[in-house]
Structures are given as C-alpha cells and as structure tokens.
C-alpha positions in Angstrom: 3.1 -0.8 11.0 2.0 -3.6 13.3 -1.5 -4.5 13.8 -2.8 -5.9 17.0 -6.3 -7.1 17.8 -8.5 -4.4 19.2 -12.1 -5.6 19.7 -14.6 -8.3 18.9 -16.4 -8.8 15.6 -18.3 -5.9 14.1 -20.1 -5.5 10.7 -18.4 -3.5 8.1 -20.7 -0.6 8.6 -20.2 -0.6 12.3 -16.4 -0.5 11.8 -16.7 2.3 9.3 -18.9 4.4 11.7 -16.9 3.5 14.8 -13.5 4.2 13.2 -14.3 7.6 12.2 -14.5 8.5 16.0 -11.1 6.8 16.8 -7.9 8.6 17.2 -5.8 5.6 16.1 -6.2 3.9 12.6 -7.7 0.5 12.5 -7.8 -2.1 9.9 -10.7 -4.4 9.4 -10.3 -8.0 8.3 -13.2 -10.6 8.4 -15.1 -8.9 11.3 -12.2 -8.2 13.3 -10.5 -4.8 14.1 -6.8 -4.2 14.4 -5.2 -1.2 15.8 -2.3 0.2 13.7 1.0 1.1 15.4 3.7 3.2 14.0 6.4 2.2 11.7 10.2 2.8 12.1 11.9 5.9 10.6 13.4 3.9 7.6 9.8 2.5 7.0 8.3 6.1 6.9 11.1 7.6 5.0 10.9 5.0 2.2 7.1 5.4 1.9 7.5 9.3 1.9 10.2 9.2 -0.8 8.0 7.1 -3.2 5.1 8.9 -2.7 6.8 12.2 -3.2 8.2 11.0 -6.3 5.0 9.6 -7.7 3.0 12.7 -6.8 5.5 14.7 -8.7 5.5 12.4 -11.7 1.6 12.2 -11.8 0.8 15.9 -11.1 -1.5 17.4 -13.6 -2.6 13.9 -14.9 -5.7 11.7 -14.2 -3.9 9.9 -11.4 -3.6 10.7 -7.6 -1.0 9.3 -5.0 -2.1 8.6 -1.5 0.0 7.5 1.7 -0.8 5.5 4.8 -3.7 7.7 6.2 -5.9 6.9 3.3 -8.0 3.8 3.7 -8.5 1.2 1.1 -11.6 -1.0 0.9 -11.0 -4.4 -1.0 -14.9 -4.2 -1.4 -17.6 -2.3 0.2 -17.7 -4.8 3.0 -13.9 -4.9 3.4 -11.5 -5.9 4.2 -10.1 -2.5 4.9 -6.3 -1.7 4.9 -3.9 1.3 5.1 -1.4 0.7 2.3 2.0 2.8 2.6 1.4 4.2 -0.7 -1.2 3.8 -3.4 -2.2 5.4 -6.8 -5.6 5.9 -8.3 -6.6 6.5 -11.7 -10.3 5.5 -11.6 -12.9 8.3 -11.7 -15.0 6.9 -9.0 -12.0 7.1 -6.4 -11.7 10.8 -7.1 -14.9 11.4 -5.4 -14.1 9.0 -2.6 -14.6 10.5 0.8 -14.0 7.5 3.3 -12.0 4.8 1.5 -10.4 4.2 -1.9 -11.8 1.1 -3.9 -10.0 1.2 -7.3 -6.3 1.5 -7.1 -3.9 0.6 -10.0 -0.9 0.6 -7.8 -0.4 -0.5 -3.9 3.0 -0.4 -2.2 3.7 -1.8 1.2 7.0 -1.4 2.9 8.1 -4.4 4.7 8.9 -4.7 8.4 9.8 -8.0 10.2 6.4 -8.3 11.9 4.3 -7.7 8.9 6.4 -9.2 6.0 4.8 -12.7 6.0 1.2 -11.2 5.9 2.0 -8.4 3.3 3.5 -11.3 1.1 0.6 -13.7 1.7 -2.8 -12.9 3.1 -2.9 -9.3 2.3 -1.6 -9.8 -1.4 -4.3 -12.5 -1.7 -6.9 -9.9 -0.6 -5.5 -7.1 -2.9 -5.7 -9.6 -5.8 -9.5 -9.3 -5.7 -9.2 -5.7 -6.8 -10.0 -5.6 -10.4 -8.2 -2.4 -11.4 -5.0 -3.4 -9.3 -2.0 -3.7 -11.9 1.0 -3.8 -9.6 1.8 -4.7 -6.0 5.1 -3.4 -4.7 7.1 -4.6 -1.7 10.0 -2.7 -0.4 12.4 -4.1 2.1 13.2 -1.5 4.9 16.4 -3.3 6.1 18.3 -3.6 2.9 18.0 -2.3 -0.8 15.2 -4.6 -2.4 12.2 -3.8 -4.3 9.8 -6.5 -5.6 7.0 -5.4 -8.0 4.3 -8.1 -8.6 2.8 -7.1 -11.9 -0.4 -8.6 -13.6 0.3 -9.8 -17.1 -1.8 -10.1 -20.2 -2.8 -13.8 -19.1 -4.2 -12.4 -15.7 -1.1 -14.0 -13.8 1.1 -12.2 -11.3 4.7 -11.9 -12.4 7.7 -10.9 -10.1 9.8 -8.3 -11.2 12.7 -8.0 -8.5 14.9 -5.0 -8.2 18.2 -4.5 -6.3 20.9 -1.7 -5.6 22.0 0.0 -8.7 18.9 -0.9 -10.9 16.3 1.1 -12.5 12.9 0.5 -11.4 9.8 0.6 -14.0 6.2 0.9 -12.8 4.1 0.2 -15.8 0.7 1.0 -14.2 1.8 4.6 -13.9 4.7 4.6 -16.6 7.2 5.8 -14.1 10.9 4.8 -14.2 13.5 5.7 -11.3 16.7 4.6 -9.8 15.9 2.2 -6.8 18.2 4.6 -4.8 15.4 7.3 -4.9 13.3 5.2 -2.4 16.3 4.8 0.0 17.3 8.4 0.0 18.1 9.4 3.6 17.6 5.9 4.9 20.0 4.5 7.4 20.0 0.8 7.9 20.6 -0.9 11.2 23.9 -2.6 11.4 
C-alpha cells in the first residue's frame, strides 16, 4: 500500500472519530493523515498466505491473527498504522474495538514505494511497542523474508531467510517453509 497526504493536522481523537466515517483507510502520523491505496496482487497474496497459515496455527490458543483492515495504535495518541499482518496474544487486545495496541508480531509486505519507510521510520515507531517481539519484512518482488527479533539483551537481531529455507517465528512458535508465503505468487519478469 502507498500512503499519500490527505489533510492538514488533526489531534489523535479527531483522527479516530473522522476515520470511522471514511470509505478509505488512513494512517495517522504526527498529526498528519495519509490515505492508503491498494497493493499489488503479489503483495495481497503474500499477506493472505501468511495470515491464513498463522490463523490455522494459532486456532484454539490465546493468540489471534489480523490482516490489513485492523488498525494498530503505537500508543493511545498514535501513530496509527495498518500492518499487513499482525498477531496479538495480550488479553487487553482481545477486547479492542477500534485499534490494537499490544501485538507480539507485525508483518509488512514490501513494495518499492514503502520499503524505505517500512525499514526505517515505521520500524522505529513499532519498536516503541513493549509487547512486540518480532517484525517481519517480506519482499514481494523476490523470495526473501527478514525477521527482526528482539533478543534477551533488548537488541533487535536480523534473521534473514531465502528460497528453500525454513522460517521460524519465535513469538508464536511457528515454523514453515518460506515457499508457503509465496504460494500462487507470480513475480514480474
């Protein structure tokens, strides 16, 4: 998805009330609102593949899987984003109506227009979430998955995965072949 500036500054509460009446999703960053545009077919397929696998793996347990229509609040006052996939296990989020606040896993599928922000500014914001244990970036143009995992020293470590490898998400104790996320994906040649 690509964000484009929508309006002038508004407070977090104004944003939350205003966005409920909108037909298009909007992210909120430092008082600014950005309309979200649709992603590519590979982008959507990758997100759906992983979300479906996570939902199946976590079914009947204490965790829940969400896709791009679920809003994430880094704090009560934002910023507010729509990750491609996220998992929550925190009891407070199970009662959430408007936005999630305590994910353990966040996944973003990369596109050329958002990759730099997903790796930089957005990851910097996400790292403020105390429950976040893993941040996953999936390339939509080639087989490549990067998992940033919080270690016991409080540092984020990179765990890259490529074609033929088995991915392990420790936050939800789920292992799968990387090919699972790329099922039915056609890359542009």
